[in-house]
Each structure stands twice: as C-alpha cells, then as structure tokens.
C-alpha positions in Angstrom: 0.0 0.0 0.0 1.5 3.3 -1.1 0.6 6.7 0.2 -1.8 8.5 -2.2 -1.5 12.2 -3.0 -4.6 12.9 -1.0 -3.3 11.1 2.0 0.0 12.9 1.9 -1.8 16.3 1.5 -4.0 15.4 4.5 -0.9 14.8 6.6 0.7 18.0 5.5 -2.5 20.0 6.1 -2.9 18.6 9.6 0.7 19.3 10.5 0.5 22.9 9.3 -2.8 23.5 11.0 -1.4 22.2 14.3 1.6 24.5 14.0 -0.7 27.4 13.4 -3.0 26.5 16.3 0.1 26.4 18.6 1.4 29.7 17.2 4.7 28.1 16.1 6.5 29.3 13.0 8.0 26.2 11.4 8.3 23.9 8.4 6.8 20.4 8.3 9.5 17.9 7.3 7.4 14.8 7.8 3.9 14.0 9.0 2.2 10.6 9.2 -1.0 8.9 10.3 0.0 7.1 13.5 -1.5 4.7 16.0 -3.1 1.4 14.8 -3.7 2.7 11.3 0.1 3.1 10.8 0.6 -0.6 11.7 -2.3 -2.0 9.7 -3.9 -3.1 12.9 -6.9 -0.7 12.9 -10.6 -1.6 13.0 -13.8 0.3 12.6 -13.4 2.1 15.9 -9.9 3.4 15.2 -9.3 7.1 15.2 -7.0 8.9 12.8 -4.1 10.4 14.8 -1.0 12.2 13.4 2.6 12.5 14.3 5.1 14.7 12.6 8.5 16.4 12.7 9.0 20.1 12.0 11.9 22.6 11.8 11.5 25.7 14.0 12.1 28.9 12.1 15.9 29.5 12.5 15.6 33.3 12.2 13.1 33.4 15.0 15.2 31.0 17.0 18.2 33.3 16.8 16.2 36.4 17.6 16.7 38.3 20.9 14.0 36.8 23.0 13.1 33.5 21.6 14.3 29.9 22.2 13.9 26.5 20.7 10.8 24.6 21.8 11.9 22.0 24.4 8.7 20.0 24.4 6.7 18.3 21.7 3.5 20.0 20.6 0.7 17.7 21.6 -3.1 17.7 21.6 -4.3 18.2 25.2 -5.8 15.1 26.9 -9.6 14.7 26.6 -9.6 17.3 23.8 -12.1 17.0 20.9 -9.4 18.1 18.5 -7.6 15.6 16.2 -4.9 13.8 18.2 -1.6 15.3 16.9 2.0 15.3 18.1 4.8 17.3 16.5 8.5 17.1 17.4 11.0 19.8 16.6 13.9 18.3 14.5 16.5 18.6 17.2 14.3 17.1 19.8 13.4 14.2 17.5 17.1 13.6 16.6 17.9 13.4 20.3 15.2 10.8 20.8 16.7 8.8 17.9 20.1 9.1 19.5 18.7 7.6 22.8 17.1 4.7 20.9 13.5 5.7 21.7 11.4 2.9 20.2 8.6 5.0 18.9 10.9 7.6 17.3 13.0 4.9 15.6 10.0 3.2 14.0 8.8 6.5 12.7 11.9 6.8 10.5 11.1 3.4 9.0 7.5 4.2 8.2 6.8 4.9 4.5 3.0 4.7 4.3 0.2 7.1 5.0 2.6 10.0 5.3 3.9 13.3 3.9 7.7 13.2 3.3 10.1 15.9 2.1 13.5 15.4 0.5 15.0 16.6 3.8 13.3 13.7 5.6 14.6 11.3 3.0 18.1 12.4 4.2 17.3 11.0 7.6 15.8 7.9 6.0 19.0 7.3 4.1 20.9 6.8 7.4 18.2 4.8 9.1 20.3 1.6 9.5 22.5 3.5 11.9 19.5 3.7 14.3 19.5 -0.1 14.6 22.0 -0.7 17.4 22.4 -2.3 20.8 21.2 0.9 22.6 18.0 0.8 20.6 17.4 -2.9 21.3 17.9 -2.2 25.0 15.4 0.7 24.9 12.9 -1.5 23.1 13.2 -4.2 25.8 13.1 -1.8 28.7 9.9 -0.2 27.4 8.3 -3.6 27.0 9.4 -4.8 30.4 8.0 -1.6 32.0 4.6 -2.0 30.2 4.5 -5.7 31.1 5.1 -4.9 34.8 2.1 -2.5 34.7 0.0 -5.2 33.0 0.8 -7.7 35.7 -0.3 -5.2 38.4 -3.4 -4.1 36.5 -4.2 -5.9 33.2 -4.0 -3.7 30.1 -6.4 -4.7 27.4 -6.7 -4.5 23.6 -4.3 -2.2 21.8 -2.7 -1.1 25.1 -1.1 -4.5 25.5 -0.6 -5.5 21.9 2.0 -2.8 21.5 4.2 -4.7 23.9 4.1 -7.8 21.6 4.4 -5.6 18.5 7.6 -3.9 19.7 9.0 -7.3 20.7 8.3 -8.5 17.2 10.1 -5.4 15.8 13.0 -6.0 18.3 13.3 -9.6 17.0 13.6 -8.3 13.5 16.4 -5.9 14.5 18.6 -8.4 16.3 18.2 -10.7 13.3 19.6 -8.0 11.0 16.2 -6.9 9.6 14.5 -3.5 9.6 11.4 -2.8 11.6 8.2 -3.7 9.6 6.0 -1.0 11.1 3.2 -1.9 8.6 2.3 -5.5 9.3 1.0 -7.3 6.3 -1.0 -10.5 6.5 0.8 -13.2 8.4 1.4 -14.8 11.7 2.6 -11.7 13.5 -0.3 -9.6 12.5 -2.8 -12.4 13.2 -1.3 -12.7 16.7 -1.7 -9.0 17.4 -5.3 -8.9 16.1 -6.1 -11.8 18.5 -4.6 -9.8 21.4 -6.5 -6.7 20.4 -9.7 -8.7 20.3 -8.8 -10.3 23.6 -8.9 -13.8 22.1 -5.7 -15.0 23.9 -5.8 -16.2 27.5 -3.6 -14.5 30.1 -1.4 -17.6 30.1 -1.1 -17.6 26.4 -0.1 -14.0 26.3 2.5 -14.4 29.1 4.0 -17.4 27.3 4.3 -15.4 24.1 5.9 -12.4 25.8 8.3 -14.7 27.7 9.2 -16.6 24.5 9.9 -13.5 22.5 12.0 -12.0 25.3 14.0 -15.2 25.6 14.6 -15.5 21.9 15.7 -11.8 21.6 18.1 -12.1 24.5 19.6 -15.4 23.3 20.2 -14.0 19.8 23.7 -12.5 19.3 23.7 -8.7 19.0 27.4 -8.6 18.1 26.7 -7.4 14.5 24.9 -4.3 15.8 26.8 -1.1 16.5 26.8 0.0 20.2 24.7 3.2 19.5 23.5 5.6 16.9 26.0 7.9 15.1 25.4 11.1 17.0 27.4 13.2 14.6 25.3 12.1 11.6 22.1 13.0 13.5 23.6 16.4 14.6 24.9 17.1 11.1 21.4 16.6 9.7 19.9 19.1 12.1 22.6 21.6 11.6 22.4 21.3 7.8 18.6 21.9 7.9 19.1 25.1 9.9 21.9 26.4 7.7 19.8 25.8 4.6 16.8 27.4 6.1 18.8 30.5 7.0 20.1 30.7 3.4 16.5 30.4 2.1 17.2 27.0 0.5 14.7 25.0 2.5 11.7 24.7 0.2 
C-alpha cells in the first residue's frame, strides 16, 4: 500500500494546521498517520491520529528573546481536536540518539505519510539507528509495560503494543529492519487476537516470555553500540543552515 497524494496532503495540512494552532513558526518535514492505522492493525473504531517532525524557524530561534521549543506540541488530553503530536527536528534527533522505540520506528514508516526530501536524508541513514542501545530501549519499554500489565491488566491495543515492539526487536537483532506496517501473516494475526482479547492471560504471558528469551539469546554482536550522534547532529545543523540561506523549500 503506497501513500496516495490525497493522504500525503491530508498529513501536511494537519501538520501545518497544528503549528498554526500552537502559534509556532516552522516547516513540516514529515507527518504521518500514526496509531493502529500506521501498523495496519486498525478496525472500525480506530481514530486517525497524526505524528510529525518540523523545523522551527531559525531566524526566529536566533532572535533576541526566543528559544527552541523544548517539548513536543501535543493535543491536550480529553480534547475534541484531532490527536496530533509534532516534534522539533533537534528534539526528534535526540530521541533517535537515545534509541527511543517510537521515534525509531517513525523513520522506517513509509506509508500514510507526507515526506520531504529533507526527511529522506534521515531515512538514508536509518540503518545506523538499529543498534544495541535501541534494542535495550525496546526491551526496557516492553518490560515496563508488562510490569504494569501484571499489576493491573491492560487490554486490547494497550497491551498488543508490547508484543508488536517485541516482534520489531526480534527483526532488529536478526539484521532486519522494523516492519511498522504489518502485512498479512502470523505476527499480524497474533496482534489482532490480542487486540480482540482472544488470547488467554497464560497464552499472552507465554508469548511475551518466549519473545524476550529469543531476543536475549540472539547474538547482538553485529549491531553497533549506539547511533551515530554526529550524523544526526549534522542533519539538524544542515537543515538550519539551509533554512537561513533560504534554501529550504
């Protein structure tokens, strides 16, 4: 499934609208439909949420009394507005450097999205994001969520994300890229069952334990220790310099 022109324009429109609503002067580099629709795990009740990355206006950033936004722009909880989150380029690059699972998988997503040639520069170095630090962060997030589940069971999509990220982690340690969009097959079928609460608690625990064991017993030696911080930094700096020279279209 490729992104249609209408889908790309919808993503761009929502990104620009959200910048305007938050009174932020910036350029959308990338914006995608996120949540279950991004993973091909949606159903008739699924909302359409958005996630994007923007570049804050460099001239405004360098002005006397302004500073780079430190936090993401996010729809307020319980708001009736379309659920949208935008990260400034530097902030997003820092998340990638830390191996944040949700940031990393965004770079590998190529469907239901608006992408610029500047985003493609980041996509070109995506393999450097698959490293031991990233795997550790994937596992740590899953362990944390599973601990919460054992104290108070999470249901539906709130728990299938644990299994989804463990599937992605298994791909990474075996030298493959994250799938993000799950086509028909055993992995997708399993997650649909979890979402529909068709697995027993014991079956779910056995699955999580099995995936964890498989990942930890697979050699990670072929993976670099961490992301190339300089490559990520150079990407952000290059964007700002081109923006200041009026070359960012």
